[in-house]
C-alpha positions as CSV (number, residue, x, y, z in Angstrom):
1,X,13.2,30.9,-3.2
2,X,11.9,30.3,0.4
3,X,11.4,26.6,-0.4
4,X,15.1,26.3,-1.3
5,X,16.1,28.0,2.0
6,X,13.8,25.6,3.9
7,X,15.5,22.6,2.3
8,X,19.0,24.0,3.0
9,X,18.1,24.6,6.6
10,X,16.9,21.0,7.0
11,X,19.9,19.6,5.3
12,X,22.3,21.7,7.6
13,X,21.0,20.2,10.8
14,X,23.4,18.2,13.0
15,X,23.8,14.5,12.3
16,X,21.6,12.7,14.8
17,X,21.1,9.0,14.3
18,X,17.7,9.1,16.0
19,X,16.4,11.8,13.6
20,X,18.2,11.4,10.3
21,X,17.6,13.6,7.2
22,X,17.2,11.5,4.1
23,X,17.1,12.9,0.6
24,X,15.3,11.0,-2.2
25,X,15.4,11.6,-6.0
26,X,14.6,9.6,-9.1
27,X,15.7,9.6,-12.7
28,X,14.3,8.0,-15.8
29,X,16.9,6.3,-17.9
30,X,16.7,4.9,-21.4
31,X,17.9,1.3,-21.9
32,X,19.9,0.7,-25.1
33,X,20.9,-2.5,-26.9
34,X,23.8,-2.8,-29.2
35,X,22.8,-3.5,-32.8
36,X,26.2,-4.7,-34.0
37,X,28.6,-7.3,-32.6
38,X,31.2,-5.5,-30.5
39,X,34.8,-5.6,-31.7
40,X,37.5,-6.9,-29.3
41,X,40.2,-4.7,-27.8
42,X,43.8,-5.1,-29.0
43,X,47.1,-4.3,-27.4
44,X,47.2,-1.1,-29.4
45,X,43.6,0.0,-29.0
46,X,40.9,-0.2,-26.4
47,X,37.6,-1.9,-27.3
48,X,35.8,0.4,-29.8
49,X,32.4,1.7,-28.8
50,X,29.7,1.4,-31.4
51,X,27.5,4.5,-31.5
52,X,24.6,2.7,-33.2
53,X,22.1,1.3,-30.8
54,X,18.4,0.4,-30.5
55,X,16.0,1.6,-27.8
56,X,15.2,-1.2,-25.4
57,X,12.8,0.4,-22.9
58,X,13.2,2.6,-19.9
59,X,13.9,2.2,-16.2
60,X,13.6,4.3,-13.1
61,X,16.5,4.8,-10.7
62,X,15.7,5.7,-7.1
63,X,18.4,7.2,-5.0
64,X,18.2,7.6,-1.2
65,X,21.0,9.6,0.5
66,X,21.7,10.6,4.0
67,X,24.4,13.2,3.3
68,X,25.3,13.9,6.9
69,X,26.1,10.2,7.6
70,X,27.7,9.6,4.2
71,X,25.1,6.9,3.2
72,X,23.6,6.3,-0.2
73,X,21.3,3.5,-1.5
74,X,20.1,3.1,-5.1
75,X,17.6,0.8,-6.7
76,X,16.3,0.3,-10.2
77,X,12.7,-0.3,-11.2
78,X,11.3,-1.2,-14.6
79,X,8.4,1.2,-14.1
80,X,8.0,4.6,-12.7
81,X,5.1,4.4,-10.2
82,X,4.2,6.1,-7.0
83,X,4.0,2.7,-5.3
84,X,7.7,2.0,-6.2
85,X,8.7,5.2,-4.4
86,X,6.6,4.3,-1.4
87,X,8.0,0.8,-1.3
88,X,11.6,2.3,-1.4
89,X,10.8,4.5,1.6
90,X,9.1,1.6,3.4
91,X,12.1,-0.6,2.8
92,X,14.4,2.0,4.4
93,X,12.1,2.5,7.4
94,X,11.9,-1.3,7.9
95,X,15.7,-1.8,7.6
96,X,18.2,1.0,8.1
97,X,16.0,3.3,10.1
98,X,14.0,0.8,12.1
99,X,15.4,2.1,15.4
100,X,15.0,5.8,14.6
101,X,12.5,8.0,16.4
102,X,11.6,9.5,13.0
103,X,13.2,10.5,9.7
104,X,12.9,13.7,7.7
105,X,12.5,12.9,4.0
106,X,13.4,15.6,1.5
107,X,12.4,14.9,-2.1
108,X,12.2,16.9,-5.3
109,X,9.6,15.3,-7.5
110,X,8.6,17.8,-10.0
111,X,6.1,15.6,-11.8
112,X,3.9,14.7,-8.8
113,X,4.1,17.9,-6.8
114,X,2.2,21.1,-7.5
115,X,4.1,24.3,-8.1
116,X,7.4,22.4,-8.7
117,X,8.4,22.6,-5.0
118,X,10.5,20.3,-2.8
119,X,8.6,18.2,-0.2
120,X,9.9,17.9,3.3
121,X,8.1,15.4,5.5
122,X,8.7,13.5,8.7
123,X,7.9,9.8,9.2
124,X,7.7,7.9,12.4
125,X,9.0,4.4,12.6
126,X,6.2,1.9,13.1
127,X,8.2,0.2,15.8
128,X,7.8,3.2,18.2
129,X,4.5,3.4,20.0
130,X,2.8,6.6,20.9
131,X,2.8,7.6,24.6
C-alpha cells in the first residue's frame, strides 16, 4: 500500500514544465483478421459485424501521459521488448522534454519488476550539463 501512496504523492505535485511527471504503461493486444467478406450497410441497418475472425498476431501499445499537462502520446510496436520501451522514453526525452531539467517517470510494469510494484524514476535530459 505504501507504494501506491508514493505514486499518488508524485502524481499530485504541481505542474512544472521544467520537472514534468510522465506516466508510462503498455498493453498487449491481439490482432484479428476477418474470415468472411463484410456485408455492406443499408439505409435500414448499419454494417453488420461478423463475430468470426482469425488470430493474426499480437502488438504492444505503449502509452505515455503527462496528466497534469493534459498530454498523451501512444505508439504501437509489433513486438514487446524492453528496448522498445527504452526507445519510447528516449524519443520523448529527445523531443517533447528536450528542454526539461529532468522528468519523473512513473510506470507499472508487472512483468519486469519484482514484487509487482510501480517504479518511479527521474531522468535528466542529455542536453543539460552537470555543474
